[in-house]
C-alpha positions in Angstrom: 138.3 -33.3 -113.1 137.7 -30.0 -115.1 140.5 -28.1 -116.9 142.3 -25.4 -115.0 144.9 -22.9 -115.9 148.3 -23.5 -114.3 151.5 -21.6 -114.2 154.6 -23.7 -114.8 158.3 -23.2 -115.0 161.7 -24.9 -115.0 163.7 -25.0 -111.8 165.6 -21.6 -112.2 162.5 -19.8 -113.6 164.2 -18.8 -116.9 161.4 -20.7 -118.8 157.8 -20.0 -117.7 154.5 -20.9 -119.2 150.7 -21.1 -118.7 148.7 -24.1 -119.7 145.0 -25.0 -119.4 144.5 -28.7 -118.9 142.7 -31.3 -116.7 144.9 -33.5 -114.5 142.8 -36.6 -114.9 144.4 -38.2 -118.0 148.0 -38.3 -117.0 150.7 -40.9 -117.9 154.0 -42.1 -116.7 156.0 -43.5 -119.5 158.8 -46.1 -119.4 160.6 -45.0 -122.6 164.3 -44.3 -122.3 163.9 -40.5 -121.7 160.8 -40.4 -119.5 162.0 -43.2 -117.3 165.2 -41.3 -116.6 163.5 -38.0 -116.0 160.6 -39.3 -113.9 158.0 -37.1 -115.6 154.3 -37.3 -115.1 152.8 -36.1 -118.3 149.6 -34.2 -119.0 148.6 -33.3 -122.6 147.1 -30.1 -124.0 146.4 -28.7 -127.4 149.0 -26.1 -128.4 146.3 -23.4 -128.3 145.9 -24.1 -124.5 149.7 -23.4 -124.0 151.4 -20.0 -123.8 155.2 -19.7 -123.3 155.5 -16.6 -121.1 159.3 -16.3 -121.2 162.4 -18.2 -122.0 162.1 -19.1 -125.8 165.8 -18.1 -126.1 166.7 -20.3 -123.2 165.2 -23.5 -124.6 167.2 -26.3 -126.2 165.5 -28.9 -128.3 166.4 -32.5 -128.0 165.0 -35.2 -130.4 165.7 -38.9 -130.6 164.4 -42.0 -132.4 161.7 -40.8 -134.9 162.2 -37.2 -134.0 158.5 -36.7 -133.7 158.7 -35.2 -130.2 160.6 -32.0 -129.4 161.9 -32.3 -125.8 162.4 -28.7 -124.7 164.7 -28.1 -121.8 166.1 -25.1 -120.0 169.7 -24.4 -121.0 170.5 -23.0 -117.5 169.0 -25.6 -115.1 168.4 -28.5 -117.5 164.7 -29.1 -116.5 162.3 -30.3 -119.2 159.0 -28.7 -118.3 157.2 -29.5 -121.6 157.6 -31.1 -125.0 155.9 -30.4 -128.2 154.7 -32.6 -131.0 151.7 -33.6 -133.1 149.2 -36.1 -131.8 147.9 -39.1 -133.8 145.0 -37.0 -135.0 147.2 -34.3 -136.4 146.6 -31.8 -133.7 149.6 -29.9 -132.4 150.1 -30.8 -128.7 152.1 -30.0 -125.7 153.1 -32.7 -123.2 153.4 -31.0 -119.9 155.6 -32.2 -117.1 153.0 -31.9 -114.3 155.8 -31.9 -111.7 156.6 -28.4 -113.0 153.1 -26.9 -112.4 152.6 -24.6 -109.5 149.7 -25.8 -107.3 149.4 -29.3 -108.7 149.0 -31.7 -105.9 151.2 -34.5 -107.2 150.3 -37.0 -104.4 146.6 -36.8 -105.3 147.1 -37.7 -109.0 146.6 -41.2 -110.5 148.6 -41.4 -113.7 148.3 -44.4 -116.0 151.4 -46.4 -117.0 152.3 -46.2 -120.7 154.6 -48.7 -122.3 156.6 -46.3 -124.5 159.7 -48.6 -124.2 157.9 -51.1 -126.6 157.4 -48.6 -129.3 159.7 -48.6 -132.3 160.9 -45.5 -134.0 
């Protein structure tokens, strides 16, 4: 699957973004936050992500090691993306694919990731 540019947003639309990514390397994670949120995550380098609006409407939540910034809308509470640094040192965005316009969720085959076993 080749990379495409998608428009995404939170539920109320106060936070909106564009991201270019392929939907073929997705994960569902069983860590304490992902399990509760039911996210399907796709990953893109920061340069493939543009926040179109809503920087002032984002709240940052961190837990455990604090390596991942879970950004969510202060109005509707939806987490449409997170930001952090990958193992290779590249700044990344973890995109909640469920927040992308035009993504056919039923056609996706995310891999399970055991985030619950990680320490930190």
